[in-house]
Each structure stands twice: as C-alpha cells, then as structure tokens.
C-alpha positions in Angstrom: 60.4 148.9 96.8 59.8 152.2 98.5 58.5 152.5 102.0 55.1 154.1 102.8 56.9 157.2 104.3 59.0 157.6 101.1 55.8 157.3 98.9 54.0 159.9 101.1 57.0 162.3 100.9 57.2 161.8 97.1 53.5 162.5 96.7 53.9 165.6 98.9 56.7 166.9 96.7 54.7 166.1 93.5 51.6 167.9 94.8 53.6 170.9 96.0 56.1 171.3 93.1 54.3 170.3 89.9 51.4 171.6 87.9 49.1 168.7 89.0 46.6 167.5 86.5 43.2 166.2 87.7 43.8 162.7 86.5 47.1 162.5 88.4 45.5 164.1 91.5 42.8 161.5 91.5 45.4 158.7 91.2 47.4 160.1 94.1 44.2 160.5 96.1 43.3 156.8 95.6 46.8 155.7 96.5 47.1 157.8 99.6 43.6 156.7 100.8 44.7 153.1 100.2 47.8 153.3 102.3 46.0 154.9 105.3 45.3 151.4 106.6 49.0 150.6 106.4 49.8 153.7 108.4 47.2 152.8 111.0 48.8 149.3 111.3 52.2 150.9 111.8 50.8 153.2 114.5 49.3 150.2 116.4 52.6 148.3 116.3 54.7 151.4 117.2 52.3 152.2 120.1 52.6 148.7 121.4 56.4 148.7 121.3 56.6 152.1 122.9 54.2 151.1 125.7 56.4 148.1 126.5 59.4 150.5 126.8 57.4 152.9 128.9 56.3 150.1 131.2 59.9 148.9 131.6 61.0 152.4 132.6 58.0 152.8 134.9 58.9 149.6 136.7 62.5 150.7 137.1 62.1 154.4 138.0 61.0 155.9 141.3 59.1 158.7 139.5 56.7 158.3 136.7 57.6 161.6 135.0 61.2 160.6 134.8 60.3 157.2 133.4 58.2 158.9 130.7 61.0 161.3 129.8 63.4 158.4 129.4 60.9 156.4 127.4 60.4 159.4 125.1 64.1 159.4 124.2 63.9 155.8 122.9 63.8 154.6 119.3 60.4 153.2 119.9 59.0 156.6 120.7 60.7 158.0 117.6 58.9 155.3 115.5 55.6 156.1 117.2 56.0 159.8 116.4 57.0 159.2 112.8 54.0 156.9 112.3 51.6 159.5 113.7 53.2 162.3 111.8 52.9 160.2 108.6 49.2 159.7 109.2 48.7 163.4 109.8 50.5 164.1 106.5 48.5 161.5 104.6 45.2 162.8 106.0 46.1 166.4 105.0 47.2 165.4 101.5 44.0 163.5 101.0 42.0 166.6 102.1 44.0 168.8 99.8 43.6 166.6 96.8 39.8 166.3 97.5 39.6 170.1 97.6 41.7 170.4 94.5 39.5 168.0 92.6 36.3 169.7 93.7 37.7 173.1 92.6 38.7 171.7 89.2 35.2 170.1 88.8 33.6 173.5 89.6 35.9 175.2 87.1 35.0 172.7 84.4 31.3 173.2 85.1 31.6 177.0 85.0 33.5 176.8 81.7 30.7 174.7 80.2 28.1 177.4 81.1 30.0 180.2 79.5 
C-alpha cells in the first residue's frame, strides 16, 4: 500500500503532467481532502516526538539556541518538517483543483449560452 506522501506526490504529478478531466479532478479533490486528517494526525505525532527531543537537548545544553540547533538536526525534526510540508502541498493541491473545477464549470456554462 502506498503512503500518504507517495499518494500526494503521485496526485501532484498527475495534476501537473496530464490533461486532467473534470471527473478525475473531482475524484482527486475528494481523495486529497479525505487524507488531510491523516496528515494532521502525522503532524501531531511528529510534533510530540520532536518536542521530546528538543526537551532532552534543552535539559542537557547550557544554551537554548544550541539545544534547538541540535534538535533541528534530528530525524524527529525531519519527520516534523515532512509532515508540515505534506500538509502545505495537500492544501495547495486542493485549492488548485477547486479553482480548476470552478473554471471548467464556468466554461461549460458559457458554452451553453453560445
């Protein structure tokens, strides 16, 4: 089974590289909107793990800025960033698909009046 990130990247490529039809755009929009909750769950878990690492460094370092820099080199920080970046991408793809579908609906309406 593909991961959420893989699905989002695949949807991004399809939207970017194909002649997207309205039915497929609506299907992708529905799927992307549905996985937004999964992305939010991942962000919550990744934030908690990163905060634990940051706390560990804060307790062991004399300076807070050094602790933060060390924590930001951890795999937990990488996971946190990937989760947030995935959410941003999902939100932008949803916005793009909504715009695309509105434009197609307006085209169809204009064509009916001609």
